[in-house]
Residue frames as a rotation matrix with the C-alpha (Angstrom) as fourth column:
MET 1
0.579 -0.392 -0.715 29.59
0.566 -0.439 0.698 149.43
-0.587 -0.809 -0.032 141.51
LEU 2
0.800 -0.252 0.544 30.99
0.352 -0.537 -0.767 152.48
0.485 0.805 -0.341 139.76
GLY 3
0.634 -0.599 0.489 34.43
-0.648 -0.757 -0.088 153.95
0.423 -0.261 -0.868 140.35
GLY 4
0.256 -0.544 0.799 35.73
-0.798 0.348 0.492 151.03
-0.546 -0.764 -0.345 142.36
MET 5
0.913 0.130 0.387 35.87
0.078 0.874 -0.479 148.57
-0.401 0.467 0.788 139.50
THR 6
-0.031 -0.953 -0.302 39.35
-0.718 -0.189 0.670 147.61
-0.696 0.238 -0.678 138.42
GLN 7
0.783 0.263 -0.563 39.69
-0.611 0.495 -0.618 145.90
0.117 0.828 0.549 135.07
THR 8
0.045 -0.781 0.623 41.73
-0.457 0.538 0.708 142.71
-0.888 -0.317 -0.332 135.20
PHE 9
0.857 0.079 -0.509 43.25
-0.509 0.276 -0.815 141.00
0.076 0.958 0.276 132.18
THR 10
0.695 -0.663 0.278 46.18
0.478 0.715 0.511 138.83
-0.537 -0.223 0.814 131.25
VAL 11
0.526 -0.686 -0.502 49.63
-0.812 -0.581 -0.056 139.90
-0.254 0.437 -0.863 130.16
GLN 12
0.952 -0.281 -0.119 51.68
0.198 0.866 -0.459 137.47
0.232 0.413 0.880 128.06
VAL 13
0.538 -0.829 0.155 55.19
-0.756 -0.393 0.523 137.03
-0.373 -0.399 -0.838 129.45
ALA 14
0.500 -0.413 -0.761 57.72
-0.526 0.554 -0.646 135.16
0.688 0.723 0.060 127.29
GLY 15
-0.500 -0.743 -0.445 59.05
-0.174 0.589 -0.789 132.16
0.848 -0.317 -0.424 129.17
PHE 16
-0.977 0.149 0.149 56.45
-0.142 0.057 -0.988 132.47
-0.156 -0.987 -0.034 131.94
GLY 17
-0.529 0.837 0.142 53.06
0.826 0.468 0.315 132.29
0.196 0.284 -0.938 130.22
GLU 18
0.018 0.656 0.754 50.11
0.224 -0.738 0.636 134.46
0.974 0.158 -0.160 131.18
ILE 19
-0.799 -0.130 -0.588 49.97
0.601 -0.134 -0.788 136.54
0.023 -0.982 0.185 134.33
GLU 20
0.318 0.943 0.099 46.98
0.899 -0.334 0.284 138.42
0.301 -0.001 -0.954 135.66
ALA 21
-0.835 -0.546 -0.070 47.23
0.546 -0.804 -0.236 142.19
0.072 -0.235 0.969 135.93
SER 22
0.233 0.887 -0.399 44.98
0.856 -0.382 -0.348 145.10
-0.461 -0.260 -0.848 136.80
SER 23
0.417 -0.050 0.908 44.59
0.636 -0.697 -0.331 148.34
0.649 0.715 -0.259 134.87
GLY 24
0.703 -0.203 0.682 46.98
-0.391 -0.911 0.132 150.93
0.594 -0.359 -0.720 136.26
GLU 25
0.895 -0.423 0.141 49.11
0.105 0.508 0.855 148.35
-0.433 -0.751 0.499 138.11
ARG 26
0.266 -0.885 -0.381 52.85
-0.893 -0.376 0.248 148.82
-0.363 0.274 -0.891 137.70
LEU 27
0.647 -0.025 -0.762 54.18
-0.520 0.717 -0.465 146.21
0.558 0.697 0.451 135.30
VAL 28
-0.445 -0.890 -0.093 57.15
-0.497 0.332 -0.802 145.35
0.745 -0.311 -0.590 137.56
ARG 29
-0.566 0.294 0.770 54.75
-0.758 0.182 -0.627 144.54
-0.324 -0.938 0.120 140.43
ALA 30
0.579 0.804 -0.138 52.41
-0.779 0.496 -0.383 142.49
-0.240 0.329 0.913 138.22
LEU 31
0.270 -0.570 -0.776 55.38
-0.517 0.594 -0.616 140.50
0.812 0.567 -0.135 136.92
GLU 32
-0.747 -0.591 0.305 56.58
-0.544 0.279 -0.791 139.75
0.383 -0.757 -0.530 140.44
ARG 33
-0.235 0.755 0.612 53.12
-0.803 0.204 -0.560 138.83
-0.548 -0.623 0.559 141.68
GLY 34
0.700 0.533 -0.476 52.75
-0.714 0.511 -0.478 136.58
-0.011 0.674 0.738 138.62
GLY 35
0.813 -0.387 0.436 55.85
0.145 0.859 0.492 134.58
-0.564 -0.337 0.754 139.55
VAL 36
0.677 -0.635 0.372 58.37
0.402 -0.105 -0.910 136.30
0.616 0.766 0.184 137.26
ASP 37
0.489 -0.569 -0.662 61.65
0.754 -0.107 0.649 136.88
-0.440 -0.816 0.376 139.12
ILE 38
0.668 -0.163 0.726 62.16
0.447 -0.692 -0.567 140.20
0.595 0.703 -0.389 137.32
LEU 39
-0.236 -0.827 -0.511 65.33
0.969 -0.159 -0.191 141.89
0.077 -0.540 0.838 138.44
HIS 40
0.586 0.246 0.772 65.00
0.224 -0.965 0.137 145.37
0.778 0.093 -0.621 139.93
ARG 41
-0.150 -0.816 -0.559 67.72
0.877 0.152 -0.457 147.03
0.457 -0.558 0.692 141.94
CYS 42
-0.844 -0.306 0.440 66.72
0.176 -0.934 -0.312 150.68
0.506 -0.186 0.842 142.53
GLY 43
-0.708 0.640 -0.299 63.31
0.394 0.005 -0.919 150.16
-0.586 -0.769 -0.256 144.15
GLY 44
-0.058 0.762 0.646 61.38
0.989 0.132 -0.068 151.11
-0.137 0.634 -0.761 141.03
VAL 45
0.511 0.226 -0.830 62.41
0.304 -0.950 -0.072 154.75
-0.804 -0.215 -0.554 140.73
ALA 46
0.939 -0.091 0.331 64.03
0.321 -0.109 -0.941 154.67
0.121 0.990 -0.073 137.25
ARG 47
0.619 -0.785 0.000 67.58
-0.679 -0.535 0.503 154.93
-0.395 -0.311 -0.864 138.61
CYS 48
-0.541 -0.753 0.375 68.79
-0.376 0.615 0.693 151.74
-0.752 0.234 -0.616 136.90
THR 49
-0.109 0.497 -0.861 67.73
-0.989 0.036 0.146 149.58
0.104 0.867 0.488 133.95
THR 50
-0.912 -0.350 0.214 67.62
-0.382 0.914 -0.134 146.12
-0.148 -0.204 -0.968 135.53
CYS 51
-0.319 0.873 0.370 63.82
0.066 0.410 -0.910 145.81
-0.945 -0.266 -0.188 135.25
ARG 52
-0.427 0.145 -0.893 63.82
-0.790 -0.540 0.290 146.34
-0.440 0.829 0.345 131.50
VAL 53
-0.036 0.522 0.852 61.51
0.315 0.816 -0.485 144.48
-0.948 0.251 -0.194 129.15
THR 54
-0.954 -0.051 -0.295 60.82
-0.261 -0.345 0.902 144.39
-0.148 0.937 0.316 125.44
PHE 55
-0.073 0.996 0.057 57.33
-0.467 0.016 -0.884 144.43
-0.881 -0.091 0.463 123.98
GLN 56
-0.858 -0.030 0.513 56.05
0.399 0.590 0.702 142.03
-0.324 0.807 -0.494 121.36
GLU 57
-0.252 0.840 0.481 52.59
0.606 -0.250 0.755 143.63
0.754 0.482 -0.446 121.50
GLY 58
0.598 0.765 -0.241 50.80
0.662 -0.301 0.686 146.38
0.452 -0.570 -0.686 123.35
GLU 59
-0.487 -0.806 -0.336 53.69
0.869 -0.406 -0.284 148.75
0.092 -0.430 0.898 124.03
PRO 60
0.482 0.712 -0.510 52.19
0.756 -0.632 -0.168 151.89
-0.443 -0.305 -0.843 125.56
ASP 61
0.343 -0.300 0.890 52.74
0.626 -0.634 -0.455 155.17
0.701 0.713 -0.029 123.74
ALA 62
0.848 0.006 0.530 53.06
-0.335 -0.769 0.544 156.97
0.411 -0.639 -0.650 127.08
MET 63
0.170 -0.857 -0.486 56.47
0.722 0.444 -0.530 157.09
0.670 -0.261 0.695 128.76
THR 64
0.847 0.058 -0.528 57.57
0.454 -0.595 0.663 158.85
-0.276 -0.801 -0.531 131.92
ALA 65
0.777 -0.613 0.144 60.22
-0.455 -0.705 -0.545 161.54
0.435 0.358 -0.826 131.62
ALA 66
0.313 -0.667 0.676 62.27
-0.786 0.219 0.579 159.57
-0.534 -0.712 -0.456 134.19
GLU 67
0.481 -0.092 0.872 62.16
0.311 0.948 -0.072 156.47
-0.819 0.306 0.485 131.94
PHE 68
0.947 -0.109 0.304 63.00
0.260 -0.301 -0.918 158.52
0.192 0.947 -0.256 128.85
ASP 69
0.625 -0.735 0.262 66.00
-0.759 -0.651 -0.018 160.12
0.184 -0.188 -0.965 130.60
LYS 70
0.220 -0.553 0.803 67.36
-0.542 0.615 0.572 156.82
-0.811 -0.562 -0.165 131.98
LEU 71
0.607 0.041 0.794 66.97
0.496 0.761 -0.418 154.93
-0.621 0.647 0.442 128.69
THR 72
0.935 -0.303 0.182 68.61
-0.045 -0.613 -0.789 157.83
0.350 0.730 -0.587 126.83
GLU 73
0.469 -0.782 0.411 71.49
-0.867 -0.318 0.384 157.88
-0.170 -0.537 -0.827 129.32
LYS 74
0.004 -0.438 0.899 72.06
-0.309 0.854 0.418 154.13
-0.951 -0.279 -0.132 128.92
ASP 75
-0.606 -0.207 -0.768 71.62
-0.773 -0.077 0.630 154.21
-0.190 0.975 -0.114 125.12
LEU 76
-0.874 0.360 0.327 68.60
0.329 0.933 -0.146 151.90
-0.358 -0.020 -0.934 125.38
LEU 77
-0.237 0.833 -0.500 65.90
-0.414 -0.553 -0.723 154.26
-0.879 0.036 0.476 124.10
GLY 78
0.221 0.434 -0.873 63.86
-0.975 0.080 -0.207 152.45
-0.020 0.897 0.441 121.45
GLN 79
-0.445 -0.465 -0.765 65.35
-0.492 0.841 -0.225 149.08
0.748 0.276 -0.603 122.46
ALA 80
-0.541 0.245 -0.805 63.75
0.682 0.688 -0.249 148.39
0.492 -0.684 -0.539 125.86
ARG 81
0.175 0.624 0.761 61.33
-0.277 -0.711 0.646 149.80
0.945 -0.324 0.049 128.39
LEU 82
-0.882 -0.431 0.191 61.53
-0.267 0.124 -0.956 149.98
0.388 -0.894 -0.224 132.20
SER 83
-0.311 0.820 -0.480 58.79
0.496 0.571 0.654 147.84
0.811 -0.034 -0.584 133.77
CYS 84
-0.462 0.114 -0.879 58.83
0.849 -0.231 -0.476 150.04
-0.257 -0.966 0.010 136.90
GLN 85
-0.788 0.099 -0.608 57.62
-0.127 -0.992 0.004 152.99
-0.602 0.080 0.794 134.80
ILE 86
-0.797 0.501 -0.336 54.79
-0.320 0.121 0.940 151.25
0.512 0.857 0.064 132.92
GLU 87
-0.358 0.789 0.500 51.16
-0.713 0.115 -0.692 150.80
-0.603 -0.604 0.521 133.90
CYS 88
-0.819 0.084 0.568 49.62
0.277 0.924 0.263 147.51
-0.503 0.373 -0.780 132.81
ALA 89
-0.187 0.783 -0.593 47.04
-0.838 -0.443 -0.320 147.59
-0.513 0.437 0.739 130.03
PRO 90
0.547 0.462 0.698 45.17
-0.060 0.853 -0.518 144.94
-0.835 0.242 0.494 128.04
GLY 91
0.998 -0.055 0.011 47.00
0.021 0.182 -0.983 143.37
0.052 0.982 0.182 125.07
MET 92
0.397 -0.914 0.085 50.51
-0.914 -0.386 0.125 143.54
-0.081 -0.127 -0.989 126.50
SER 93
0.953 -0.298 -0.053 53.02
0.290 0.949 -0.124 140.86
0.087 0.102 0.991 125.54
VAL 94
0.658 -0.719 0.224 56.49
-0.742 -0.670 0.025 141.32
0.132 -0.182 -0.974 127.06
THR 95
0.563 -0.617 -0.550 59.86
0.453 0.787 -0.419 139.65
0.691 -0.013 0.722 127.46
PRO 96
0.943 -0.333 0.006 61.73
-0.171 -0.470 0.866 140.33
-0.285 -0.818 -0.500 130.72
LEU 97
0.641 -0.745 -0.184 65.39
-0.289 -0.013 -0.957 140.94
0.711 0.667 -0.223 129.83
GLN 98
-0.561 -0.827 0.025 66.94
-0.340 0.203 -0.918 140.35
0.755 -0.524 -0.395 133.25
THR 99
0.702 0.706 -0.100 65.74
-0.209 0.337 0.918 138.06
0.681 -0.623 0.384 136.03
GLU 100
0.478 -0.522 0.706 67.31
-0.828 0.002 0.561 137.09
-0.294 -0.853 -0.431 139.33
THR 101
0.689 -0.153 0.708 67.87
0.141 0.987 0.075 133.62
-0.711 0.048 0.702 137.85
SER 102
0.796 -0.351 0.493 69.52
0.557 0.106 -0.824 134.82
0.237 0.930 0.280 134.63
SER 103
0.556 -0.568 0.607 71.66
-0.294 -0.818 -0.495 137.49
0.778 0.097 -0.621 136.27
GLY 104
0.010 -0.515 -0.857 72.61
0.729 0.590 -0.347 135.85
0.684 -0.621 0.382 139.56
LEU 105
-0.839 -0.259 0.478 71.84
-0.051 -0.838 -0.543 139.17
0.541 -0.480 0.690 141.26
GLU 106
-0.501 0.693 -0.519 69.36
0.844 0.259 -0.469 139.86
-0.191 -0.673 -0.715 144.05
ARG 107
0.163 0.682 0.713 66.43
0.658 -0.614 0.437 142.23
0.735 0.398 -0.548 143.75
GLY 108
-0.875 -0.341 0.343 66.44
0.040 -0.757 -0.652 145.55
0.482 -0.557 0.676 145.56
LYS 109
-0.784 0.618 -0.068 63.63
0.019 -0.086 -0.996 146.85
-0.621 -0.782 0.055 147.75
ALA 110
-0.295 0.773 0.562 60.10
0.900 0.422 -0.108 146.31
-0.320 0.474 -0.820 146.50
PRO 111
-0.872 0.047 0.488 58.74
0.232 -0.837 0.495 149.05
0.432 0.545 0.719 144.24
ALA 112
-0.760 0.638 -0.123 55.89
-0.229 -0.441 -0.868 151.18
-0.608 -0.631 0.481 145.61
GLU 113
-0.066 0.848 0.527 52.32
0.616 0.450 -0.647 150.68
-0.785 0.282 -0.551 144.38
GLN 114
0.892 0.421 -0.166 52.40
0.182 -0.670 -0.720 153.89
-0.414 0.612 -0.674 142.36
ILE 115
0.483 -0.727 0.487 54.98
0.729 0.026 -0.684 154.93
0.484 0.686 0.543 139.79
GLU 116
0.768 -0.383 -0.514 57.90
0.151 -0.670 0.726 156.84
-0.623 -0.635 -0.457 141.30
PRO 117
-0.875 0.075 -0.479 59.11
0.236 -0.798 -0.554 159.48
-0.424 -0.598 0.681 140.94
ASP 118
0.087 0.969 -0.232 55.76
0.106 -0.240 -0.965 161.20
-0.991 0.059 -0.123 140.33
PRO 119
-0.213 -0.251 0.944 55.30
0.865 0.401 0.302 160.58
-0.455 0.881 0.132 136.62
VAL 120
-0.033 0.158 -0.987 55.65
-0.479 -0.869 -0.123 163.38
-0.877 0.469 0.105 134.12
TRP 121
0.280 0.258 0.925 54.20
0.469 0.804 -0.366 161.78
-0.838 0.536 0.104 130.98
THR 122
-0.243 -0.347 -0.906 55.61
-0.735 -0.544 0.406 162.17
-0.633 0.764 -0.123 127.51
THR 123
0.864 0.495 -0.091 55.25
-0.420 0.610 -0.673 160.17
-0.277 0.619 0.734 124.30
ARG 124
0.220 -0.819 0.530 57.82
0.171 0.567 0.806 157.52
-0.960 -0.087 0.265 123.49
PRO 125
-0.366 -0.427 -0.827 59.86
-0.759 -0.377 0.530 157.95
-0.538 0.822 -0.187 120.31
GLY 126
-0.966 -0.026 -0.256 58.26
-0.203 0.686 0.699 156.06
0.157 0.727 -0.668 117.45
ALA 127
-0.561 0.827 0.041 54.81
0.432 0.335 -0.837 156.10
-0.706 -0.451 -0.545 119.02
SER 128
-0.521 0.504 0.689 51.92
0.725 -0.165 0.669 156.68
0.451 0.848 -0.279 116.68
THR 129
-0.833 0.267 -0.485 50.37
0.150 -0.735 -0.662 160.05
-0.533 -0.624 0.572 117.42
GLU 130
-0.748 0.636 -0.190 47.65
-0.383 -0.180 0.906 159.47
0.542 0.751 0.379 114.84
GLY 131
-0.164 0.785 0.597 44.13
-0.964 0.001 -0.265 158.97
-0.209 -0.619 0.757 116.21
């Protein structure tokens, strides 16, 4: 079956083990579905930084302009990524930085299936642009 096939793979999550994800799935949604109580307060629209993660492996070179702007504003650029602005890909290994358990805060409304706002893609600082 062509076109309808979605690649599934595992993402390593520090403190939680492996979770299953699908190519193109938003990382914040995969984390939640995998049992990680990742904190997110703004509904997945890059208006806060509560869903941030760090990458041990597999950090994508692509970054949305919304993520770039929010991380720059909060002085977190190059230190963390926003899981609501990242599409899952094979080889990812992440550490969630804030969970409901660790923060004592409640999550906001569930993020949509697709990245919001409509992504304008850029390249993250420090990304390799070599082939």
